C-alpha positions in Angstrom: -17.7 11.2 18.9 -18.6 13.3 15.9 -15.0 14.0 15.1 -14.2 10.1 15.2 -17.1 9.4 12.9 -16.0 12.0 10.6 -12.3 10.6 10.6 -13.8 7.1 10.0 -15.8 8.2 7.1 -12.9 10.2 5.5 -10.8 7.0 5.7 -13.7 5.1 4.3 -14.0 7.4 1.5 -10.0 7.1 0.9 -10.3 3.3 1.0 -12.9 3.5 -1.8 -10.7 5.8 -3.8 -7.8 3.5 -3.6 -10.0 0.5 -4.4 -11.4 2.0 -7.7 -14.3 3.8 -6.7 -13.7 5.8 -10.0 -11.4 5.4 -13.0 -11.8 9.3 -13.8 -8.2 10.6 -12.9 -9.8 14.0 -12.7 -12.4 13.2 -10.3 -9.9 11.1 -8.0 -7.8 14.0 -7.9 -10.6 16.4 -7.0 -11.8 13.9 -4.2 -8.5 13.4 -3.0 -8.1 17.3 -2.7 -11.5 17.8 -1.1 -10.8 15.1 1.5 -7.2 16.9 2.2 -9.0 20.1 2.6 -11.6 18.7 4.9 -9.0 17.3 7.1 -7.3 20.6 7.1 -10.2 22.7 7.5 -11.6 20.8 10.4 -9.6 22.5 13.2 -10.3 25.9 12.0 -13.2 28.1 13.1 -13.6 30.1 10.0 -17.5 30.2 9.2 -16.7 31.1 5.7 -14.4 28.1 5.2 -17.1 25.8 6.5 -19.7 26.7 4.1 -17.4 26.6 1.2 -16.4 23.0 2.3 -19.9 22.1 2.6 -20.6 23.4 -1.0 -17.6 21.3 -2.1 -18.9 18.1 -0.6 -22.5 18.7 -2.3 -21.0 19.3 -5.7 -18.8 16.0 -5.4 -22.0 14.1 -4.3 -23.6 15.3 -7.3 -20.9 14.3 -9.6 -20.6 10.9 -7.9 -24.3 9.7 -7.2 -25.3 8.1 -10.6 -21.9 6.1 -11.1 -20.5 5.6 -7.4 -23.2 5.0 -5.0 -20.9 3.7 -2.2 -18.6 6.8 -2.3 -21.8 8.9 -2.5 -23.3 7.4 0.6 -19.9 8.1 2.5 -19.9 11.6 1.3 -23.4 12.0 2.5 -22.5 10.7 5.8 -19.7 13.2 6.2 -22.1 16.1 5.5 -24.6 14.8 8.1 -21.7 14.4 10.8 -20.5 18.0 9.8 -24.0 19.3 10.1 -24.3 17.5 13.6 -21.1 19.3 14.7 -22.7 22.6 13.9 -20.6 23.2 10.7 
């Protein structure tokens, strides 16, 4: 169940990006890369990668929270789901 929720949240954030969540091309590229990394790392068991991933997500939330509340909410949901999965 948490895996499916996480996949749904990732899809929702990708949709937000496609529908103009930000016009900043650097930020869009960073978020796309972050989502790609998230999907790639989910299958792994390397704890150091998990901690780095959470740090990257937290940085993205800080950058987004004022201008993009919907995307920030989805990023927060992803972090909660990862936490519930023990990551």
